TIMI-65675 format. One record per residue (C-alpha): y, x, z; residue in one letter. Coordinates in steps of 0.05 Angstrom, whole numbers, padded with zeros to 5 digits, always signed. Each point is the difference from the previous one (the first is absolute). Layout:
<gumars>
YXZA
...
</gumars>
This chain:
<gumars>
+01796-00523-00568M
-00029-00062-00010A
-00060+00036-00025D
-00006+00032+00071E
+00015-00061+00029N
-00060-00041-00035S
-00063+00054+00014T
+00026+00022+00076G
-00016+00061-00008Q
+00072+00026-00007G
+00000+00060+00040N
-00074+00008+00017Q
-00021+00075-00027P
-00053+00003-00049E
-00074+00012+00016A
-00037+00059-00019T
-00070-00001-00018L
-00050+00051+00027A
-00033+00048-00045P
-00072-00024-00032E
-00057+00025+00041T
-00066+00004-00020T
-00067+00000+00030N
-00020+00076-00013A
+00071+00010+00034D
-00015-00039+00061V
-00075+00040+00000T
+00036+00059+00002N
+00048-00005+00057Q
-00049-00032+00047A
-00033+00042+00051P
-00071+00013-00013R
-00050-00017+00060R
-00068-00024+00004G
-00021-00071-00003R
-00006-00001+00078G
+00069+00044+00014G
-00039+00063+00010G
+00033+00067+00004R
-00045+00021-00066D
-00018-00065-00031G
-00060-00021+00048G
-00009-00049+00044R
+00031+00035+00058G
-00041+00059-00011G
+00025+00072+00008R
-00026+00028-00065D
-00008-00067-00042G
-00054-00043-00019G
-00026-00045+00060R
+00001+00058+00054G
-00060+00034-00036R
-00048-00044+00050R
-00062+00013-00045D
+00006+00078+00025D
-00005-00020+00074R
-00066-00031-00005R
-00057+00018+00040P
-00054+00041-00032R
-00079-00021+00005D
-00026+00060+00056E
-00066-00017-00017D
-00003+00034-00065G
-00007-00060-00045G
-00074-00010+00031E
-00031-00069-00001E
+00004-00027+00082L
-00034-00055+00036I
+00052-00046+00025E
-00033-00047+00061K
+00046-00064+00019L
-00019+00000+00068V
+00048-00056+00034H
+00062-00034-00025I
+00042-00036+00050N
+00051-00054-00001R
+00065+00020+00046V
+00078-00023+00004S
+00059+00026+00024K
+00049-00047+00033T
+00070+00012-00013V
+00072-00040+00007K
-00022-00050-00056G
-00070-00013+00025G
-00072+00041-00019K
-00007+00045-00050R
-00075-00001-00024F
-00031+00066-00041G
-00075+00027+00011F
-00028+00061+00023A
-00059+00036-00036A
-00056+00051+00028L
-00024+00045-00053V
-00050+00047+00004V
-00010+00060-00067V
-00054+00050-00005G
-00023+00044-00063D
-00070-00012+00024G
-00011+00076+00006K
+00022+00010+00068G
+00077-00010+00007R
+00026-00080+00023A
+00057-00025+00028G
+00035-00056+00025F
+00069-00033-00003G
+00035-00071+00012H
+00064-00029-00029G
+00039-00061+00012K
+00038-00040-00064A
+00021-00067-00013R
-00061-00010-00048E
-00069+00016-00001V
-00004+00051-00063P
+00058+00039+00016E
-00028+00016+00081A
-00068+00022-00025I
+00033+00047-00039S
+00042+00026+00048K
-00060+00006+00039A
-00035+00039-00054T
+00052+00048-00003A
+00011+00016+00068A
-00079+00007+00002A
-00003+00047-00050K
+00053+00051+00034K
-00047-00005+00064A
-00063+00015-00026M
-00043+00049+00040I
-00065+00049-00022R
-00064-00022+00042V
-00063+00055-00007P
-00057-00036-00027L
-00077+00020+00020R
-00038-00007-00073D
+00062-00036-00029G
-00028-00072+00034R
+00005+00011+00079T
+00043+00033+00054L
-00026+00061+00026H
+00006-00021+00081H
+00014-00058+00043D
+00075-00023+00020G
+00036-00044+00039R
+00074-00019-00014G
+00040-00050+00043H
+00072-00034-00010F
+00033-00049+00036G
-00060-00046+00027A
-00049+00020-00055G
-00058+00041+00004N
-00043+00033-00054V
-00058+00032-00005T
-00031+00037-00063V
-00061+00034-00017R
-00039+00031-00049S
-00058-00029-00031A
-00063+00025-00042P
-00004-00017-00073A
-00008-00079-00018G
+00035-00025+00068T
+00059-00033-00037G
+00067-00016+00026I
-00008-00028+00070I
+00069-00029+00010A
+00042-00057-00007G
+00067-00028-00007G
+00054+00054-00018P
-00050+00062+00016M
-00039-00018-00057R
+00056+00008-00049A
+00009+00064+00033V
-00060+00033-00013F
-00014-00040-00065E
+00065+00037-00034S
-00016+00067+00037L
-00054+00006-00037G
-00051-00003+00061V
-00072-00035-00017A
-00037+00005+00068D
+00029-00007+00065V
-00007-00044+00066V
+00062-00022+00041T
+00017-00045+00054K
+00065-00028+00010S
+00018-00027+00077V
+00068-00031+00034G
+00040-00032-00053T
+00006-00032-00069S
+00058+00021-00021N
+00000+00032-00067P
+00045+00046+00012Y
-00024+00023+00067N
-00069+00009-00042M
+00023+00036-00052I
+00046+00048+00046R
-00057+00011+00044A
-00049+00020-00063T
+00050+00047-00027F
+00005+00031+00067E
-00077+00014+00001A
-00005+00026-00072L
+00057+00043+00020G
-00045+00042+00051E
-00054+00013-00053Q
-00017+00066-00014T
-00055+00032-00040S
-00043+00063+00014P
+00037+00041-00055K
+00066-00008+00030S
-00030+00014+00069V
-00035+00064-00022A
+00068+00023-00035Q
+00034-00015+00067R
-00044+00042+00042R
-00022+00051-00053G
-00071-00008-00006K
-00049-00027-00044K
-00019-00080-00015V
-00075+00023+00009S
+00024+00028+00073D
+00035-00067+00017L
-00072-00040-00022I
-00040+00041+00035K
+00020-00012+00068R
-00010-00073-00012G
-00082+00021+00004G
-00009+00004-00074A
-00043+00060-00032S
+00022+00054-00037D
-00029-00026-00062R
+00032-00071+00008A
+00063+00030+00022A
+00004+00036-00053E
-00009-00055-00049A
+00049-00046+00030E
+00055+00050+00003A
-00011+00006-00073A
+00010-00074-00008A
+00062+00001+00038V
+00060-00008-00053T
+00052-00012+00051E
</gumars>
């Protein structure tokens, strides 16, 4: 009795020690999950990994060929939010292959390089085909209208050069036109000028396409302009598109 009172643990049950556990046992018992708690070991991805975003990257639609990129205009823009103003940049880009295909696009981002890349990607998706005469000029005159912009484009003889200014010059340089005369009236907004220019280029037709549509020969269409038979045949043979 004296021994039990001295220790103070007379009626208390003895404590039982838990069996020893090792790191291997803990590893085997723990549920096998990924770093981010995904169902199959990914970061929230359904099939593992990181959602397989590499498979969804947009492919280059130009087939790997070299494109001419022209930065037409870049503007600083702002968006009013609850905490104040959020500034960014807007870019207008024109791209072309120099062989009769061109397009334009615009993009907005917080940084300039990202805005340019967005505009370039949009321009590649909106490229159009414009038939060229001898690969250097337009087949006929045309007019384009968008907003307050009025644009006139005219074909020109060899050696004339690109008579155009501002955004319109970038369009014809990327398109591959070497001789053209243009005039813009009504606005200096680059967005409206570019859209009006592409509207005028979209109305361009070639003698070959008109002859196929009407079921005639190219030489027959050229003869109606007053050309002789020999000149009409020679000019029709030189038409490629």
